[in-house]
Wavefront OBJ file of the C-alpha trace (Angstrom):
o trace
v -29.296 1.909 -12.359
v -29.463 5.636 -11.758
v -33.238 5.547 -11.209
v -34.229 2.966 -8.622
v -37.638 1.356 -8.359
v -38.720 4.238 -6.140
v -37.830 6.674 -8.902
v -34.968 8.300 -6.971
v -31.238 8.453 -7.614
v -29.182 6.219 -5.322
v -27.693 8.133 -2.389
v -24.125 7.175 -1.469
v -22.105 8.410 1.495
v -18.324 7.926 1.211
v -16.669 7.914 4.633
v -13.061 8.280 5.815
v -11.204 9.547 8.874
v -9.796 12.526 6.966
v -9.229 13.880 3.463
v -5.544 14.760 3.696
v -3.323 14.074 0.707
v -2.661 10.358 0.385
v -3.623 7.117 -1.313
v -7.009 6.630 0.346
v -8.034 10.254 -0.230
v -7.101 9.856 -3.897
v -9.319 6.773 -4.003
v -12.223 8.714 -2.435
v -11.786 11.492 -5.019
v -11.771 8.920 -7.825
v -14.996 7.449 -6.514
v -16.594 10.897 -6.397
v -15.543 11.424 -10.007
v -16.751 7.987 -11.087
v -20.175 8.326 -9.427
v -21.064 11.961 -10.031
v -23.224 11.292 -13.111
v -25.105 8.339 -11.646
v -25.480 8.841 -7.890
v -26.078 11.537 -5.327
v -22.788 11.510 -3.392
v -21.497 13.144 -0.234
v -18.325 12.526 1.766
v -18.452 12.028 5.531
v -15.159 12.873 7.209
v -13.519 13.743 10.500
v -11.645 16.778 9.193
v -12.742 19.657 6.985
v -11.128 19.095 3.570
v -8.924 21.590 1.792
v -10.581 24.081 -0.515
v -11.521 22.662 -3.871
v -12.504 19.180 -2.708
v -14.814 17.876 -5.464
v -17.839 16.880 -3.359
v -20.144 18.084 -0.631
v -18.929 16.965 2.787
v -20.424 16.228 6.173
v -17.990 17.064 8.949
v -18.153 14.743 11.987
v -15.065 15.682 14.071
v -15.216 12.513 16.188
v -14.320 10.439 13.093
v -10.755 11.752 12.885
v -7.724 9.920 14.299
v -7.777 9.525 18.084
v -4.351 11.172 18.208
v -5.915 14.338 16.752
v -9.133 14.458 18.818
v -8.738 14.662 22.576
v -12.310 15.038 23.832
v -14.387 12.121 25.109
v -17.595 11.188 23.300
v -20.335 8.589 23.158
v -20.167 6.560 19.897
v -23.941 6.024 19.966
v -24.551 9.770 20.067
v -22.021 10.346 17.279
v -23.865 7.786 15.131
v -27.177 9.531 15.851
v -25.726 12.911 14.822
v -24.308 11.332 11.676
v -27.646 9.816 10.674
v -29.415 13.157 11.170
v -26.719 14.941 9.138
v -26.962 12.395 6.316
v -30.749 12.610 6.191
v -30.603 16.396 6.230
v -28.134 16.378 3.342
v -30.032 13.877 1.189
v -33.520 14.860 2.248
v -34.001 11.304 3.480
v -32.094 8.087 4.222
v -28.779 7.169 2.633
v -28.790 3.936 0.626
v -25.171 2.872 1.253
v -22.375 4.204 3.452
v -19.108 3.216 1.758
v -16.473 3.291 4.517
v -12.728 3.405 3.803
v -10.083 1.612 5.895
v -12.394 0.895 8.831
v -10.414 -1.896 10.525
v -7.311 0.147 11.375
v -7.594 1.414 14.943
v -6.534 4.935 14.028
v -9.736 5.954 15.777
v -10.275 3.768 18.844
v -14.072 4.227 18.731
v -14.520 3.758 14.993
v -15.914 0.226 15.136
v -18.389 1.213 17.847
v -19.613 4.081 15.650
v -20.033 1.743 12.669
v -21.935 -0.812 14.723
v -24.191 1.964 16.057
v -24.880 3.032 12.455
v -25.895 -0.542 11.653
v -28.370 -0.505 14.550
v -29.934 2.567 12.982
v -30.502 0.698 9.750
v -27.657 2.014 7.553
v -26.288 -0.376 4.950
v -22.480 -0.504 5.151
v -19.869 -1.374 2.533
v -16.478 -1.539 4.247
v -13.519 -1.104 1.875
v -10.236 -2.381 3.274
v -7.070 -0.821 1.933
v -4.793 -1.959 4.782
v -5.013 -4.647 7.445
v -3.693 -4.125 10.954
v -2.867 -7.845 10.830
v -0.448 -7.098 7.992
v 2.399 -5.567 9.979
v 0.484 -2.900 11.928
v -0.021 -4.391 15.403
v -0.346 -0.954 17.016
v -3.351 -0.239 14.795
v -5.092 -3.478 15.788
v -8.617 -3.619 17.215
v -9.087 -6.226 19.950
v -12.856 -6.210 19.362
v -14.656 -8.038 16.554
v -14.982 -6.362 13.192
v -18.492 -5.408 12.025
v -20.539 -8.376 10.876
v -23.560 -8.848 8.618
v -22.395 -6.120 6.236
v -20.585 -6.107 2.897
v -16.809 -5.837 2.561
v -14.572 -4.942 -0.372
v -10.830 -5.255 -1.033
v -8.398 -3.888 -3.609
v -6.592 -7.071 -4.667
v -7.221 -10.789 -5.136
v -4.821 -11.766 -2.347
v -6.964 -9.999 0.253
v -10.106 -11.423 -1.355
v -8.815 -14.984 -0.913
v -7.678 -14.272 2.644
v -11.074 -12.907 3.707
v -12.879 -15.855 2.141
v -10.665 -18.156 4.213
v -11.451 -15.995 7.247
v -15.196 -16.486 7.054
v -16.661 -14.012 4.558
v -18.922 -15.179 1.730
v -18.591 -14.499 -1.988
v -21.949 -12.750 -2.093
v -20.795 -10.365 0.642
v -17.201 -9.707 -0.492
v -16.213 -7.602 -3.498
v -13.064 -6.577 -5.357
v -12.652 -2.928 -6.327
v -9.381 -2.485 -8.200
v -8.263 1.145 -8.032
v -8.398 3.502 -10.989
v -5.072 4.741 -12.333
v -4.162 8.339 -13.147
v -3.864 8.863 -16.901
v -1.657 11.809 -17.927
v -3.166 14.391 -20.250
v -0.357 13.720 -22.700
v 1.715 10.548 -23.149
v 4.859 12.492 -22.187
v 4.319 15.703 -20.199
v 6.985 18.400 -20.270
v 10.203 16.738 -19.181
v 12.960 18.182 -17.053
v 16.059 19.364 -18.864
v 19.699 19.778 -17.982
v 19.788 16.983 -15.397
v 22.176 14.096 -15.192
v 20.523 10.829 -16.276
v 18.578 9.300 -13.416
v 16.387 6.439 -12.297
v 13.348 7.558 -10.304
v 11.787 5.882 -7.281
v 8.614 8.043 -7.113
v 7.606 7.262 -3.568
v 7.117 8.683 -0.101
v 10.083 7.010 1.545
v 8.473 5.080 4.398
v 10.355 2.071 5.743
v 8.254 -0.485 3.857
v 9.411 1.032 0.572
v 12.794 -0.548 1.314
v 14.999 2.418 0.448
v 18.175 0.527 1.352
v 17.567 -1.934 -1.469
v 17.142 0.904 -3.964
v 20.465 2.339 -2.771
v 22.153 -1.039 -3.198
v 20.735 -1.378 -6.716
v 22.093 2.066 -7.602
v 25.590 0.576 -7.346
v 24.663 -1.628 -10.309
v 23.100 1.007 -12.584
v 24.736 0.399 -15.955
v 25.208 4.013 -17.027
v 26.038 5.630 -13.678
v 22.565 7.125 -13.366
v 21.592 8.942 -10.196
v 18.915 7.356 -8.040
v 16.161 9.913 -7.364
v 13.785 9.335 -4.426
v 10.982 11.851 -4.650
v 9.327 12.447 -1.257
v 10.173 12.277 2.463
v 8.012 10.361 4.948
v 5.660 11.869 7.536
v 5.689 9.591 10.604
v 8.524 9.889 13.129
v 9.775 6.294 12.904
v 9.968 6.598 9.126
v 11.621 10.016 9.358
v 14.365 8.676 11.653
v 15.145 5.859 9.228
v 15.035 8.222 6.254
v 17.375 10.800 7.788
v 19.860 8.057 8.632
v 19.796 6.862 5.012
v 20.459 10.420 3.869
v 23.459 10.579 6.210
v 24.694 7.207 4.962
v 24.476 8.327 1.327
v 26.299 11.562 2.143
v 29.051 9.773 4.059
v 29.819 7.475 1.126
v 29.090 10.115 -1.560
v 26.685 7.865 -3.422
v 24.745 8.898 -6.530
v 21.450 9.301 -4.707
v 19.237 12.391 -4.560
v 16.361 12.853 -2.126
v 13.188 14.976 -2.219
v 13.184 16.014 -5.857
v 9.418 15.709 -5.806
v 9.041 18.582 -3.328
v 9.679 21.232 -5.949
v 9.130 19.493 -9.283
v 5.979 18.133 -10.955
v 5.470 14.403 -10.585
v 4.727 14.027 -14.294
v 7.956 15.766 -15.285
v 10.030 13.548 -12.991
v 8.556 10.407 -14.507
v 8.828 11.665 -18.066
v 12.541 12.464 -17.941
v 13.694 9.420 -15.933
v 15.535 6.651 -17.744
v 13.128 4.231 -16.045
v 11.251 3.832 -12.759
v 12.148 1.675 -9.786
v 10.301 -0.064 -6.971
v 11.825 -2.084 -4.124
v 8.810 -2.122 -1.798
v 8.401 -5.225 0.360
v 4.637 -4.822 0.719
v 1.836 -3.077 -1.160
v -1.918 -2.775 -0.896
v -2.808 -2.117 -4.516
v 0.472 -1.454 -6.323
v 0.199 1.740 -8.372
v 3.966 1.619 -8.934
v 3.488 -1.390 -11.220
v 0.902 0.400 -13.394
v 1.607 4.128 -13.690
v 5.065 4.132 -15.337
v 3.839 2.538 -18.561
v 1.391 5.410 -19.089
v 4.428 7.735 -19.278
v 6.108 5.367 -21.750
v 8.585 4.249 -19.083
v 9.400 0.798 -17.795
v 9.573 -0.077 -14.114
v 12.274 -2.328 -12.706
v 13.074 -3.776 -9.326
v 11.243 -6.063 -6.905
v 8.122 -7.857 -8.089
v 5.571 -8.724 -5.398
v 3.978 -11.842 -6.816
v 0.752 -11.746 -4.821
v 0.115 -8.155 -5.946
v 1.302 -8.453 -9.543
v -0.802 -11.584 -10.156
v -3.876 -9.385 -10.658
v -2.043 -7.204 -13.168
v -0.600 -10.191 -15.019
v -4.100 -11.680 -15.277
v -5.063 -8.461 -17.077
v -2.225 -8.760 -19.577
v 0.744 -6.910 -18.035
v 4.210 -8.473 -18.092
v 6.817 -8.318 -15.327
v 9.268 -11.059 -16.291
v 12.126 -8.555 -16.223
v 11.686 -7.980 -12.468
v 13.057 -10.061 -9.578
v 11.261 -11.604 -6.598
v 14.232 -11.794 -4.204
v 17.637 -10.132 -3.846
v 19.856 -12.780 -2.292
v 22.742 -11.855 0.009
v 25.427 -14.191 1.426
v 24.646 -14.732 5.100
v 28.330 -14.388 5.974
v 28.105 -10.736 4.934
v 25.958 -10.182 8.044
v 26.371 -10.462 11.778
v 24.014 -13.414 11.427
v 23.679 -14.299 15.110
v 22.724 -10.707 15.898
v 20.209 -10.722 13.069
v 18.627 -13.943 14.336
v 18.275 -12.532 17.862
v 16.605 -9.385 16.540
v 14.374 -11.325 14.141
v 13.260 -13.767 16.857
v 12.703 -10.967 19.376
v 10.536 -9.079 16.854
v 8.451 -12.192 16.207
v 7.930 -12.646 19.944
v 6.979 -8.996 20.381
v 4.545 -9.149 17.450
v 2.947 -12.309 18.815
v 2.436 -10.577 22.159
v 0.756 -7.568 20.594
v -1.662 -9.822 18.708
v -2.206 -12.358 21.539
v -0.803 -14.956 19.158
v 1.094 -18.130 20.042
v 4.207 -18.952 17.971
v 6.330 -21.841 19.223
v 10.117 -21.794 19.218
v 10.454 -24.816 16.927
v 8.511 -23.000 14.205
v 10.798 -19.991 14.544
v 13.921 -22.161 14.307
v 12.627 -24.108 11.289
v 11.645 -20.972 9.429
v 14.989 -19.297 10.081
v 16.793 -22.359 8.728
v 14.584 -22.129 5.637
v 15.128 -18.412 4.932
v 18.913 -18.831 5.285
v 19.149 -22.114 3.343
v 22.051 -22.331 0.938
v 23.971 -19.681 2.847
v 21.876 -16.782 1.539
v 19.000 -14.550 2.658
v 16.697 -12.088 0.909
v 17.866 -8.489 1.424
v 14.211 -7.454 1.873
v 13.998 -9.400 5.160
v 16.717 -7.247 6.729
v 16.201 -3.927 8.457
v 18.354 -0.833 7.983
v 21.045 -1.924 10.433
v 21.819 -5.118 8.547
v 21.210 -3.647 5.093
v 23.940 -1.116 5.820
v 26.318 -3.933 6.748
v 25.808 -5.388 3.268
v 26.167 -2.100 1.389
v 29.243 -1.098 3.417
v 30.892 -4.393 2.495
v 30.386 -3.540 -1.176
v 31.737 -0.020 -0.658
v 34.734 -0.742 1.562
v 36.085 -3.936 -0.048
v 37.290 -4.412 -3.635
v 34.020 -3.761 -5.441
v 34.502 -6.195 -8.312
v 35.031 -9.160 -5.965
v 31.880 -8.591 -3.968
v 29.852 -7.342 -6.919
v 30.671 -10.535 -8.814
v 29.615 -12.613 -5.822
v 26.314 -10.758 -5.650
v 25.756 -11.116 -9.397
v 26.388 -14.843 -9.168
v 23.519 -15.076 -6.666
v 21.380 -12.551 -8.599
v 22.150 -12.793 -12.346
v 19.652 -9.992 -13.139
v 22.094 -7.471 -11.621
v 24.447 -7.839 -14.609
v 21.804 -6.320 -16.899
v 19.845 -4.326 -14.359
v 17.643 -1.640 -15.902
v 17.273 -3.421 -19.204
v 14.318 -5.466 -20.352
v 14.107 -7.653 -23.426
v 12.206 -5.925 -26.240
v 11.584 -2.969 -23.982
v 9.596 -0.882 -26.467
v 7.189 -3.767 -27.060
v 6.925 -4.362 -23.309
v 6.082 -0.712 -22.646
v 3.432 -0.630 -25.365
v 1.878 -3.935 -24.257
v 1.707 -2.864 -20.624
v 0.456 0.622 -21.465
v -2.429 -0.835 -23.436
v -3.201 -3.374 -20.705
v -3.425 -0.620 -18.071
v -5.690 1.470 -20.301
v -7.899 -1.552 -20.947
v -8.460 -2.531 -17.318
v -7.745 0.369 -14.963
v -9.390 3.439 -16.466
v -12.205 5.508 -14.951
v -14.941 4.008 -17.133
v -14.106 0.473 -15.943
v -13.913 1.752 -12.367
v -17.324 3.438 -12.613
v -18.940 0.316 -14.034
v -17.507 -1.872 -11.267
v -18.614 0.494 -8.490
v -22.155 0.648 -9.829
v -22.324 -3.151 -10.124
v -21.232 -3.523 -6.514
v -23.666 -0.886 -5.238
v -26.500 -2.591 -7.105
v -25.578 -5.893 -5.466
v -25.121 -4.433 -1.965
v -28.427 -2.586 -2.208
v -30.442 -5.706 -2.919
v -28.442 -8.350 -0.971
v -28.734 -8.740 2.772
v -25.810 -10.740 4.104
v -25.057 -12.749 7.248
v -21.299 -13.087 7.751
v -18.431 -12.359 10.110
v -14.637 -12.324 10.012
v -12.826 -14.921 12.141
v -9.987 -12.726 13.412
v -7.750 -15.629 14.438
v -7.899 -17.102 10.941
v -7.290 -13.665 9.436
v -4.244 -13.105 11.605
v -2.816 -16.528 10.782
v -3.003 -15.703 7.070
v -0.914 -12.545 7.450
v 1.717 -13.527 10.033
v 3.891 -15.515 7.638
v 7.321 -16.129 9.173
v 8.849 -17.105 5.830
v 8.274 -13.516 4.703
v 8.767 -11.814 8.074
v 10.714 -8.642 7.300
v 12.150 -6.475 10.069
v 11.381 -3.425 7.915
v 7.703 -4.254 8.125
v 7.310 -5.726 11.592
v 10.154 -4.263 13.642
v 10.646 -0.906 15.325
v 13.338 1.332 13.910
v 16.591 1.581 15.813
v 19.565 -0.482 16.956
v 19.037 -3.769 18.778
l 1 2 3 4 5 6 7 8 9 10 11 12 13 14 15 16 17 18 19 20 21 22 23 24 25 26 27 28 29 30 31 32 33 34 35 36 37 38 39 40 41 42 43 44 45 46 47 48 49 50 51 52 53 54 55 56 57 58 59 60 61 62 63 64 65 66 67 68 69 70 71 72 73 74 75 76 77 78 79 80 81 82 83 84 85 86 87 88 89 90 91 92 93 94 95 96 97 98 99 100 101 102 103 104 105 106 107 108 109 110 111 112 113 114 115 116 117 118 119 120 121 122 123 124 125 126 127 128 129 130 131 132 133 134 135 136 137 138 139 140 141 142 143 144 145 146 147 148 149 150 151 152 153 154 155 156 157 158 159 160 161 162 163 164 165 166 167 168 169 170 171 172 173 174 175 176 177 178 179 180 181 182 183 184 185 186 187 188 189 190 191 192 193 194 195 196 197 198 199 200 201 202 203 204 205 206 207 208 209 210 211 212 213 214 215 216 217 218 219 220 221 222 223 224 225 226 227 228 229 230 231 232 233 234 235 236 237 238 239 240 241 242 243 244 245 246 247 248 249 250 251 252 253 254 255 256 257 258 259 260 261 262 263 264 265 266 267 268 269 270 271 272 273 274 275 276 277 278 279 280 281 282 283 284 285 286 287 288 289 290 291 292 293 294 295 296 297 298 299 300 301 302 303 304 305 306 307 308 309 310 311 312 313 314 315 316 317 318 319 320 321 322 323 324 325 326 327 328 329 330 331 332 333 334 335 336 337 338 339 340 341 342 343 344 345 346 347 348 349 350 351 352 353 354 355 356 357 358 359 360 361 362 363 364 365 366 367 368 369 370 371 372 373 374 375 376 377 378 379 380 381 382 383 384 385 386 387 388 389 390 391 392 393 394 395 396 397 398 399 400 401 402 403 404 405 406 407 408 409 410 411 412 413 414 415 416 417 418 419 420 421 422 423 424 425 426 427 428 429 430 431 432 433 434 435 436 437 438 439 440 441 442 443 444 445 446 447 448 449 450 451 452 453 454 455 456 457 458 459 460 461 462 463 464 465 466 467 468 469 470 471 472 473 474 475 476 477 478 479 480 481 482 483
């Protein structure tokens, strides 16, 4: 594959808004690493990367987020500059431009630039990590997404959704992310700390920090809950700071920001086990990485994400899919008003029609049996639940919660845990290493290079797949703050 019929190495341009620390940048770096022996690779980006970035870069400032670039520009001219820069770098045309997260309107002109690149003959592979339709209405493009180019996704759920939305199998690809493998099975652990359970996450709202705090009340050996990193965006910061104040007020065994001054590997290695309570994920590293440090992960299992991992041999039977709360522990009428108002607001932002009967039926369904999933609540209502546990006789309310959620009685324990860890560790190594990642990328590039495709995404169908009222969480769809 390295030598094409013309006798030249394939030329690949990887493209992203920026190369700041984060999940997508890590993915770009992994692709550079995977391709370096087989392809000529450069990275096209809107911001100059930090020193030590492992690839040559082409800096096109107009590609960065609109919030960070305040000058006007012509997308056609930007595309022309980009093509000249690419050809200058490679000494000729680029074979494929592999674009990351193109359908989030972080840059309001991004789609116009991509379409202008298509007019100039560039072959595009658009890799979607996140959908605006999946709880990000303020990052939504009103215009059509690029058509007649190849797309890729990072999980089977998104693959199925895009097939339903009009894409074809020959023009849609799955690229499961590569997982970081530690140099040693157990890097140098921390010493002298109280026993703890780690939630190694940047604490954005979707990570459902309130649920982790609630679970900490059921830790069997009085471990401290450790949440490693603070968020960056203002809405997430406001929520996070309020959780810190809540924990301080009730003197709970929760520690924040340990990851700011300690190595990630050491935190994982010395934790009793790892935790995840996220209500939504793109790929789901938190379900894969712990096993490589010989640790289990407990908490909330997202079935549509974990299905891919289970198909590759991992087991998650010890995890739960819902944390049920009695509805009479909430100000239920207030919750319904806020939930309905958020649905209406979301529908308006997407130009979507949702009738009142559907809202009423779904609410009756999610509160059937006098209970509701804690993950559907936002911080205001989650605090009502936790405060009830803290300010009433704990055993009475804890027993009620355990009757609805039997897993709480043995939380943090998994049957045959050593066997589970070894099975899952081997399954991750078998399916998510760099060699498998490299092979998959090269297969996809070979296919994209030789396959011209005619296809388009039906945005109304795509939106309908993601706006699922039965799983409509205020943490994901609502703004932070009181009603």
